[in-house]
RODO-2510 file (C-alpha; in nm, 4 decimals, decimal comma):
residues 443
     n   res          X          Y          Z
     1     x    14,6840    -9,8465    -9,7072
     2     x    15,0409    -9,6611    -9,6805
     3     x    15,0436    -9,4149    -9,3796
     4     x    15,2596    -9,1388    -9,3491
     5     x    15,2834    -9,0028    -9,0081
     6     x    15,4415    -8,7250    -9,0892
     7     x    15,1432    -8,5608    -9,3625
     8     x    14,9784    -8,2678    -9,2115
     9     x    14,6648    -8,4782    -9,1724
    10     x    14,7857    -8,6504    -8,8676
    11     x    14,9024    -8,3119    -8,7503
    12     x    14,5662    -8,2508    -8,6342
    13     x    14,4469    -8,2344    -8,2642
    14     x    14,2736    -8,5466    -8,2606
    15     x    14,5246    -8,7575    -8,4187
    16     x    14,7397    -8,6481    -8,1990
    17     x    14,5544    -8,7154    -7,9562
    18     x    14,5409    -9,0833    -8,0824
    19     x    14,9015    -9,0680    -8,1750
    20     x    15,0106    -8,9484    -7,8137
    21     x    14,8329    -9,2099    -7,6155
    22     x    15,0058    -9,4642    -7,7981
    23     x    15,3312    -9,3765    -7,6665
    24     x    15,2199    -9,3850    -7,3247
    25     x    15,0798    -9,7367    -7,3366
    26     x    15,4140    -9,8481    -7,4789
    27     x    15,3751    -9,9470    -7,8233
    28     x    15,6628    -9,9580    -8,0567
    29     x    15,7070    -9,6341    -8,3193
    30     x    15,6899    -9,8572    -8,5852
    31     x    15,3539    -9,9976    -8,4836
    32     x    15,1581    -9,6609    -8,4674
    33     x    15,1019    -9,6548    -8,8581
    34     x    14,9501    -9,9612    -8,8519
    35     x    14,7371    -9,8590    -8,5581
    36     x    14,5856    -9,5667    -8,7206
    37     x    14,5989    -9,7844    -9,0397
    38     x    14,3282    -9,9925    -8,8710
    39     x    14,1400    -9,6887    -8,7048
    40     x    14,1184    -9,5429    -9,0709
    41     x    13,9292    -9,8572    -9,1756
    42     x    13,6721    -9,8136    -8,8900
    43     x    13,5768    -9,4506    -8,9441
    44     x    13,5511    -9,4969    -9,3192
    45     x    13,2810    -9,8165    -9,1990
    46     x    13,0717    -9,5188    -9,0479
    47     x    13,1337    -9,1980    -9,3054
    48     x    12,9929    -8,8859    -9,1248
    49     x    12,9322    -9,0266    -8,7948
    50     x    13,0400    -8,8943    -8,4778
    51     x    13,2519    -9,1477    -8,2781
    52     x    13,0916    -9,1176    -8,0013
    53     x    12,6851    -9,1616    -8,1195
    54     x    12,8169    -9,5018    -8,3166
    55     x    12,6221    -9,7898    -8,0914
    56     x    12,7711   -10,1029    -7,8745
    57     x    12,6241   -10,3466    -8,1296
    58     x    12,7350   -10,1422    -8,4611
    59     x    13,1455   -10,1775    -8,2529
    60     x    13,1089   -10,5174    -8,1751
    61     x    12,9068   -10,6152    -8,5208
    62     x    13,2517   -10,4446    -8,6854
    63     x    13,4484   -10,6837    -8,4817
    64     x    13,2965   -10,9875    -8,5655
    65     x    13,3885   -10,9286    -8,8978
    66     x    13,7248   -10,8561    -8,8306
    67     x    13,7159   -11,1453    -8,6401
    68     x    13,6028   -11,3661    -8,9290
    69     x    13,8439   -11,2229    -9,1693
    70     x    14,1183   -11,4414    -9,2830
    71     x    14,3895   -11,2803    -9,1111
    72     x    14,6517   -11,3765    -8,8491
    73     x    14,5631   -11,3414    -8,4855
    74     x    14,7958   -11,0873    -8,3983
    75     x    14,6386   -10,8674    -8,6618
    76     x    14,2897   -10,9365    -8,5124
    77     x    14,4317   -10,8470    -8,1574
    78     x    14,6132   -10,4925    -8,3171
    79     x    14,2357   -10,4270    -8,4582
    80     x    14,0690   -10,4703    -8,1116
    81     x    14,3286   -10,2913    -7,9063
    82     x    14,3550    -9,9823    -8,1502
    83     x    13,9424    -9,9768    -8,0820
    84     x    13,9858    -9,9553    -7,7511
    85     x    14,1941    -9,7159    -7,7241
    86     x    14,0762    -9,5081    -7,9856
    87     x    13,7237    -9,5354    -7,8379
    88     x    13,7409    -9,5577    -7,4756
    89     x    14,0014    -9,3550    -7,4108
    90     x    14,0625    -9,0843    -7,6851
    91     x    13,7375    -9,0373    -7,7706
    92     x    13,5998    -9,1679    -7,4411
    93     x    13,2569    -9,3086    -7,6140
    94     x    12,9935    -9,4127    -7,3632
    95     x    12,8617    -9,7178    -7,5541
    96     x    13,2083    -9,8351    -7,5955
    97     x    13,2306    -9,9316    -7,2431
    98     x    12,9817   -10,1464    -7,2941
    99     x    13,1628   -10,3293    -7,5492
   100     x    13,3616   -10,6613    -7,3420
   101     x    13,6663   -10,6241    -7,4902
   102     x    13,8305   -10,9203    -7,3110
   103     x    13,5793   -11,1806    -7,4313
   104     x    13,6816   -11,0658    -7,8277
   105     x    14,0064   -11,0824    -7,7305
   106     x    13,9320   -11,4924    -7,6023
   107     x    13,7738   -11,5237    -7,9063
   108     x    14,0127   -11,4468    -8,0959
   109     x    14,2525   -11,6878    -7,9449
   110     x    13,9952   -11,9731    -7,9787
   111     x    13,9187   -11,9282    -7,5120
   112     x    13,5857   -11,8796    -7,5367
   113     x    13,2933   -12,0128    -7,7606
   114     x    13,0446   -11,7210    -7,9425
   115     x    12,7982   -11,5205    -7,8055
   116     x    12,4456   -11,7582    -7,7623
   117     x    12,1896   -11,6204    -8,0051
   118     x    11,9014   -11,6819    -7,7752
   119     x    11,7388   -11,3774    -7,8540
   120     x    11,7437   -11,1680    -8,1253
   121     x    11,8730   -10,9006    -7,9644
   122     x    12,1400   -11,1054    -7,8292
   123     x    12,1678   -10,9628    -7,5272
   124     x    12,1870   -11,0565    -7,1492
   125     x    11,8306   -10,8763    -6,9614
   126     x    12,0274   -10,6396    -6,7272
   127     x    11,8348   -10,8096    -6,4657
   128     x    12,1077   -11,0390    -6,3514
   129     x    12,3944   -10,8069    -6,3697
   130     x    12,4240   -10,7067    -5,9931
   131     x    12,4615   -11,0929    -5,9678
   132     x    12,7028   -11,1268    -6,1959
   133     x    12,9211   -10,8495    -6,0688
   134     x    12,9433   -11,0169    -5,7090
   135     x    13,0132   -11,3357    -5,8768
   136     x    13,3274   -11,1816    -6,0124
   137     x    13,4047   -11,0267    -5,6902
   138     x    13,3480   -11,3361    -5,5136
   139     x    13,5990   -11,5773    -5,8067
   140     x    13,8388   -11,3373    -5,7090
   141     x    13,8501   -11,3001    -5,3251
   142     x    13,8736   -11,6518    -5,3322
   143     x    14,1710   -11,6473    -5,5413
   144     x    14,0689   -11,8317    -5,8902
   145     x    14,2413   -11,8722    -6,1592
   146     x    14,2151   -11,6077    -6,3906
   147     x    14,0852   -11,8405    -6,6935
   148     x    13,8831   -11,9877    -6,4682
   149     x    13,6721   -11,6565    -6,3835
   150     x    13,6290   -11,5785    -6,7467
   151     x    13,5159   -11,9215    -6,8092
   152     x    13,2679   -11,9009    -6,5260
   153     x    13,1933   -11,5626    -6,5880
   154     x    13,1166   -11,6658    -6,9473
   155     x    12,8503   -11,9531    -6,8895
   156     x    12,6861   -11,7380    -6,5851
   157     x    12,6687   -11,4969    -6,8688
   158     x    12,5162   -11,7449    -7,1203
   159     x    12,2437   -11,8871    -6,8487
   160     x    12,1419   -11,5611    -6,8182
   161     x    12,0677   -11,5116    -7,1649
   162     x    11,8773   -11,8170    -7,1452
   163     x    11,6822   -11,7293    -6,8662
   164     x    11,4862   -11,4313    -7,1038
   165     x    11,4226   -11,1902    -6,8209
   166     x    11,4065   -11,4415    -6,5211
   167     x    11,6022   -11,3362    -6,2072
   168     x    11,8670   -11,5857    -6,0667
   169     x    11,6843   -11,5483    -5,7486
   170     x    11,3493   -11,7342    -5,8165
   171     x    11,5427   -11,9737    -6,0721
   172     x    11,4131   -12,3451    -6,0275
   173     x    11,5721   -12,6524    -6,0881
   174     x    11,4117   -12,7122    -6,4516
   175     x    11,5885   -12,4315    -6,5309
   176     x    11,9130   -12,5673    -6,4649
   177     x    11,8074   -12,9011    -6,6485
   178     x    11,6602   -12,6977    -6,9302
   179     x    11,9617   -12,4952    -6,9718
   180     x    12,2407   -12,8090    -6,9429
   181     x    12,0009   -12,9784    -7,1923
   182     x    11,9988   -12,6931    -7,4235
   183     x    12,3460   -12,7073    -7,4179
   184     x    12,3907   -13,0942    -7,5104
   185     x    12,0952   -13,0868    -7,7366
   186     x    12,0452   -12,7866    -7,9632
   187     x    12,4676   -12,6266    -7,9042
   188     x    12,6314   -13,0192    -7,8817
   189     x    12,8922   -12,9262    -7,6791
   190     x    13,0772   -13,1789    -7,4868
   191     x    13,0256   -13,3559    -7,1330
   192     x    13,2992   -13,2016    -7,0580
   193     x    13,2137   -12,8378    -7,1579
   194     x    12,8301   -12,9053    -6,9804
   195     x    12,9733   -12,9947    -6,6516
   196     x    13,1851   -12,6665    -6,6503
   197     x    12,8703   -12,4755    -6,7088
   198     x    12,7253   -12,7154    -6,4171
   199     x    13,0133   -12,5595    -6,2454
   200     x    12,9379   -12,2444    -6,3220
   201     x    12,5742   -12,2730    -6,2036
   202     x    12,6591   -12,3918    -5,8686
   203     x    12,9424   -12,1465    -5,7860
   204     x    12,6870   -11,8610    -5,8856
   205     x    12,3976   -12,0490    -5,6859
   206     x    12,5972   -12,1616    -5,3605
   207     x    12,8651   -11,8402    -5,3360
   208     x    12,6345   -11,5741    -5,4372
   209     x    12,3113   -11,6424    -5,3743
   210     x    12,3808   -11,7948    -5,1157
   211     x    12,1378   -12,1490    -5,2098
   212     x    12,2098   -12,5140    -5,1696
   213     x    12,2908   -12,6479    -5,4910
   214     x    12,2137   -13,0045    -5,3556
   215     x    11,8968   -12,9312    -5,3033
   216     x    11,8750   -12,9664    -5,6790
   217     x    12,0275   -13,3053    -5,7169
   218     x    12,2109   -13,1693    -6,0288
   219     x    12,4435   -13,4852    -6,1737
   220     x    12,7286   -13,4190    -6,3928
   221     x    12,7431   -13,5554    -6,7595
   222     x    12,9933   -13,8575    -6,7167
   223     x    13,3008   -13,8905    -6,9114
   224     x    13,4022   -14,2005    -7,1166
   225     x    13,7287   -14,2779    -6,9788
   226     x    14,0273   -14,1998    -7,2537
   227     x    14,3644   -14,3208    -7,2850
   228     x    14,6583   -14,0473    -7,3339
   229     x    14,8193   -14,0637    -7,6533
   230     x    15,2205   -14,1085    -7,6054
   231     x    15,5074   -14,0355    -7,8546
   232     x    15,8100   -14,2675    -7,8735
   233     x    16,1511   -14,1458    -7,7771
   234     x    16,2014   -14,1475    -8,1751
   235     x    15,8597   -13,9469    -8,2584
   236     x    15,9517   -13,6729    -7,9658
   237     x    16,3137   -13,6596    -8,1157
   238     x    16,1536   -13,5919    -8,4643
   239     x    15,8909   -13,3131    -8,2909
   240     x    16,1760   -13,1337    -8,1244
   241     x    16,3539   -13,1255    -8,4493
   242     x    16,1217   -12,9535    -8,6652
   243     x    16,0481   -12,6924    -8,3606
   244     x    16,1918   -12,3313    -8,4080
   245     x    16,4738   -12,2234    -8,1227
   246     x    16,2538   -12,0840    -7,8701
   247     x    15,9001   -12,2618    -7,8810
   248     x    16,1552   -12,5818    -7,9541
   249     x    16,3359   -12,5131    -7,5536
   250     x    15,9596   -12,5213    -7,4440
   251     x    15,8496   -12,8022    -7,5883
   252     x    16,1657   -12,9428    -7,4468
   253     x    16,1177   -12,8646    -7,1168
   254     x    15,7261   -12,9696    -7,1326
   255     x    15,9039   -13,3249    -7,2381
   256     x    16,1962   -13,3202    -7,0276
   257     x    16,0061   -13,2194    -6,6798
   258     x    15,6285   -13,2738    -6,6944
   259     x    15,5225   -12,9079    -6,6729
   260     x    15,1912   -12,8382    -6,8120
   261     x    15,1230   -12,5734    -7,0913
   262     x    15,0571   -12,3292    -6,8769
   263     x    15,3458   -12,4100    -6,6286
   264     x    15,5795   -12,3608    -6,8513
   265     x    15,4908   -12,0221    -7,0392
   266     x    15,4318   -11,8666    -6,6760
   267     x    15,7747   -11,9815    -6,5740
   268     x    15,9813   -11,6695    -6,4121
   269     x    16,3340   -11,6529    -6,4009
   270     x    16,3545   -11,6762    -6,0290
   271     x    16,1649   -11,9956    -6,0672
   272     x    16,4854   -12,1616    -6,2617
   273     x    16,7895   -12,2971    -5,9880
   274     x    17,0806   -12,3676    -6,2162
   275     x    17,2703   -12,4427    -5,9195
   276     x    17,0456   -12,7330    -5,7932
   277     x    16,9698   -12,8335    -6,1490
   278     x    16,6084   -12,7826    -6,0310
   279     x    16,3083   -12,5712    -6,1856
   280     x    16,0249   -12,4822    -5,9101
   281     x    15,6742   -12,5072    -6,0645
   282     x    15,4825   -12,1916    -5,8961
   283     x    15,1048   -12,2250    -5,8360
   284     x    15,0463   -12,5814    -6,0388
   285     x    14,6856   -12,7532    -6,0615
   286     x    14,5438   -12,7041    -5,6850
   287     x    14,7082   -12,4054    -5,5996
   288     x    15,1009   -12,6336    -5,5550
   289     x    15,4125   -12,5767    -5,5884
   290     x    15,6589   -12,8660    -5,7017
   291     x    16,0279   -12,9122    -5,8306
   292     x    16,0887   -13,0945    -6,0985
   293     x    16,4386   -13,1835    -6,2415
   294     x    16,6398   -12,8947    -6,5173
   295     x    16,7410   -13,1099    -6,8023
   296     x    17,1294   -13,0571    -6,8558
   297     x    17,0138   -13,1204    -7,2277
   298     x    16,8819   -12,7573    -7,2159
   299     x    17,1042   -12,5462    -7,0102
   300     x    17,2769   -12,3553    -7,1917
   301     x    16,9447   -12,2350    -7,4216
   302     x    16,7614   -12,1524    -7,0777
   303     x    17,0676   -11,9699    -6,9932
   304     x    17,0691   -11,7604    -7,3117
   305     x    16,6627   -11,7390    -7,2931
   306     x    16,7311   -11,5453    -6,9550
   307     x    17,0076   -11,3168    -7,0971
   308     x    16,7998   -11,2179    -7,3982
   309     x    16,4914   -11,1622    -7,0961
   310     x    16,7263   -10,9263    -6,9331
   311     x    16,7929   -10,7766    -7,2392
   312     x    16,4346   -10,7137    -7,3372
   313     x    16,3620   -10,6148    -6,9825
   314     x    16,6240   -10,3294    -7,0011
   315     x    16,5413   -10,1930    -7,3087
   316     x    16,1547   -10,1411    -7,1484
   317     x    16,2638   -10,0197    -6,8291
   318     x    16,4462    -9,7431    -7,0476
   319     x    16,1144    -9,6712    -7,1882
   320     x    15,9536    -9,6339    -6,8624
   321     x    15,8081    -9,9524    -6,8704
   322     x    15,9410   -10,2643    -6,7370
   323     x    15,6641   -10,4072    -6,5040
   324     x    15,5153   -10,7178    -6,4538
   325     x    15,1972   -10,8690    -6,3298
   326     x    15,2449   -11,0143    -6,0126
   327     x    14,9544   -11,1506    -5,7777
   328     x    14,7844   -10,8832    -5,6020
   329     x    14,9313   -10,9752    -5,2303
   330     x    15,2280   -10,9931    -5,3647
   331     x    15,2082   -10,6310    -5,5427
   332     x    15,0770   -10,4707    -5,2190
   333     x    15,3779   -10,6138    -5,0039
   334     x    15,6328   -10,5347    -5,2616
   335     x    15,5070   -10,2453    -5,4715
   336     x    15,7979   -10,2006    -5,6372
   337     x    15,9014   -10,5579    -5,6895
   338     x    15,7237   -10,5928    -6,0360
   339     x    15,9748   -10,4068    -6,1810
   340     x    16,2708   -10,6355    -6,1031
   341     x    16,4526   -10,8807    -6,3195
   342     x    16,3848   -11,2018    -6,1484
   343     x    15,9869   -11,2046    -6,1681
   344     x    16,0006   -11,1219    -6,4651
   345     x    15,8646   -11,4407    -6,7339
   346     x    16,1278   -11,6249    -6,9290
   347     x    15,8979   -11,6641    -7,2025
   348     x    15,8055   -11,3214    -7,2455
   349     x    15,5712   -11,1611    -7,5249
   350     x    15,7254   -11,0006    -7,8249
   351     x    15,5026   -10,6801    -7,6956
   352     x    15,3694   -10,4772    -7,4084
   353     x    15,0240   -10,5058    -7,3624
   354     x    14,7102   -10,4304    -7,1743
   355     x    14,6184   -10,6321    -6,8618
   356     x    14,2609   -10,7186    -6,8969
   357     x    14,1724   -10,7062    -6,4949
   358     x    14,3740   -10,4021    -6,4250
   359     x    14,4024   -10,2091    -6,7781
   360     x    14,7819   -10,1610    -6,7160
   361     x    15,0045   -10,2289    -6,9984
   362     x    15,3115   -10,4302    -6,9398
   363     x    15,4817   -10,7333    -7,0928
   364     x    15,3081   -11,0701    -7,0180
   365     x    15,4223   -11,3965    -7,0707
   366     x    15,4423   -11,5459    -7,4431
   367     x    15,0662   -11,6524    -7,4948
   368     x    14,9704   -12,0554    -7,4730
   369     x    14,7712   -12,0488    -7,7848
   370     x    15,1169   -11,9661    -7,9591
   371     x    15,3057   -12,2047    -7,8012
   372     x    15,0137   -12,4748    -7,8715
   373     x    15,0001   -12,3554    -8,2453
   374     x    15,4008   -12,3795    -8,2790
   375     x    15,3521   -12,8007    -8,1240
   376     x    15,0983   -12,8340    -8,3757
   377     x    15,3156   -12,7348    -8,6654
   378     x    15,6180   -12,9684    -8,5407
   379     x    15,3699   -13,2990    -8,5554
   380     x    15,2795   -13,2256    -8,9036
   381     x    15,6402   -13,1610    -9,0409
   382     x    15,7479   -13,4172    -8,8313
   383     x    15,4756   -13,6195    -9,0349
   384     x    15,3963   -13,8186    -8,7239
   385     x    15,0548   -13,9416    -8,7730
   386     x    14,8833   -13,9363    -8,3959
   387     x    14,6779   -13,6401    -8,2347
   388     x    14,9680   -13,4056    -8,0718
   389     x    14,8999   -13,1622    -7,8477
   390     x    15,1198   -13,0090    -7,5701
   391     x    14,9300   -13,2085    -7,2973
   392     x    15,1205   -13,5220    -7,5318
   393     x    15,4764   -13,4184    -7,4444
   394     x    15,3785   -13,4187    -7,0605
   395     x    15,2013   -13,7850    -7,1239
   396     x    15,5139   -13,9067    -7,2919
   397     x    15,7226   -13,7757    -6,9793
   398     x    15,5166   -13,9988    -6,8168
   399     x    15,5106   -14,2869    -6,9910
   400     x    15,9135   -14,3070    -7,0837
   401     x    16,0298   -14,2456    -6,7172
   402     x    15,7883   -14,5613    -6,5888
   403     x    15,9684   -14,7417    -6,8646
   404     x    16,2899   -14,6061    -6,7345
   405     x    16,2067   -14,7908    -6,4220
   406     x    16,1204   -14,4795    -6,2311
   407     x    15,8896   -14,5731    -5,9274
   408     x    15,5237   -14,5067    -5,9816
   409     x    15,5120   -14,2364    -5,6804
   410     x    15,8056   -14,0640    -5,7773
   411     x    15,6339   -13,9590    -6,1445
   412     x    15,3194   -13,8434    -5,9404
   413     x    15,5124   -13,6202    -5,7201
   414     x    15,7125   -13,4963    -6,0406
   415     x    15,3465   -13,4376    -6,1953
   416     x    15,1687   -13,3066    -5,9255
   417     x    14,9063   -13,5428    -5,9373
   418     x    14,6884   -13,5748    -5,5845
   419     x    14,5599   -13,9363    -5,6536
   420     x    14,8129   -14,2113    -5,7692
   421     x    14,4776   -14,3342    -5,9901
   422     x    14,5549   -14,0649    -6,2488
   423     x    14,9123   -14,1771    -6,2666
   424     x    14,8752   -14,5353    -6,3161
   425     x    14,7143   -14,4438    -6,6622
   426     x    15,0409   -14,4386    -6,7715
   427     x    15,1164   -14,7428    -6,7770
   428     x    14,8838   -14,8397    -7,0170
   429     x    15,1801   -14,8673    -7,2493
   430     x    15,4354   -15,0238    -7,0868
   431     x    15,5693   -15,3609    -7,2253
   432     x    15,6616   -15,5220    -6,9312
   433     x    15,5359   -15,8464    -6,7918
   434     x    15,2256   -15,8637    -6,6384
   435     x    15,1238   -15,5085    -6,8105
   436     x    15,1675   -15,6293    -7,2259
   437     x    14,9475   -15,8489    -7,3508
   438     x    15,0102   -16,0210    -7,6578
   439     x    14,7912   -16,1031    -7,9724
   440     x    14,7081   -16,4291    -8,0838
   441     x    14,8226   -16,3882    -8,4199
   442     x    15,2292   -16,3526    -8,2595
   443     x    15,2195   -16,6325    -8,0339
***
């Protein structure tokens, strides 16, 4: 559907409110027609209806249809953003404020499972909402990672739906056991997912309800020991040769430094130290900082990427934007630091978007899902017949470092492992005396 924003139709007061909102949010003008088109499709789905009367369930049913379509993820996210701007901000629809917009974004990006259809209405009872809000406050106060906050709240909400009008205050051990059994038997979730759900319930009981979870004698599902997939040096070269420039740089850094996926995408300009040839990984797993070597091979590419980030930052500042997310305590202490270049992300997102916590519009880092897809595409193109993910690059880094003769404690420090037993798993592929075993057919 072609949209001409200069036509008389879009000069009406209602459309001007929406278009002015797009400008205010920093959405580029060449994208406005697409946002308008997405909104028009929604309006056509509810002919002769006042937008304020469209119920939460109707909005979510429409979004579910969009999410199920064969569209690119960025297109689905654009529709969700357009509808949120229209209904929540432009129209000020009360039902739209109860839509979990962040959940639908996560669903598009593959971060969370869909809602559990335990009742015919598939809604929480509302009796436990105060506890869920308190849980959210506690998670933020205890400085849990945003992804952990979302995951814990998601599973607490699932538990609420499972209880079906029972209040958290009177939960019995058998209720929790029944919930975990339901996840394992009916939903057939993995053992790791079952453990995450249990961790969420334990946090709820200990930190929010002030109850001792040890009295319940919960047991985590036992997970089998898994050996990591490791690429050979030749396979790594093939993988990197089939990746685009920016994604190839990130993949090269993950292999060259042992960084985790989120540690790589969250790199800020200030964390790259060219003089000392090192990268400072901030707030890694366990809230620990560490130093990793800056690969000489990527020095020039990384410098060019930072120059590109500076150019985009200057353009954002000229448009009245240019801010970036900072931890709350830091943002309070240095209120203007969020617009300084040294705090900007090295691998920046393609456009400005809404912060799901504060509602502020900023340029965030590139989404982790995009990098994960790039790794999978490169693996297919390079015809590597192994299950390749971004974490495989970290596994390969550790193994190749040990193969090169580096001390295992050095590798442990570079990886940021607390326990050396975690690092020891990489010795399984080392071809060294005492560690390698020959097949009897090769004797």
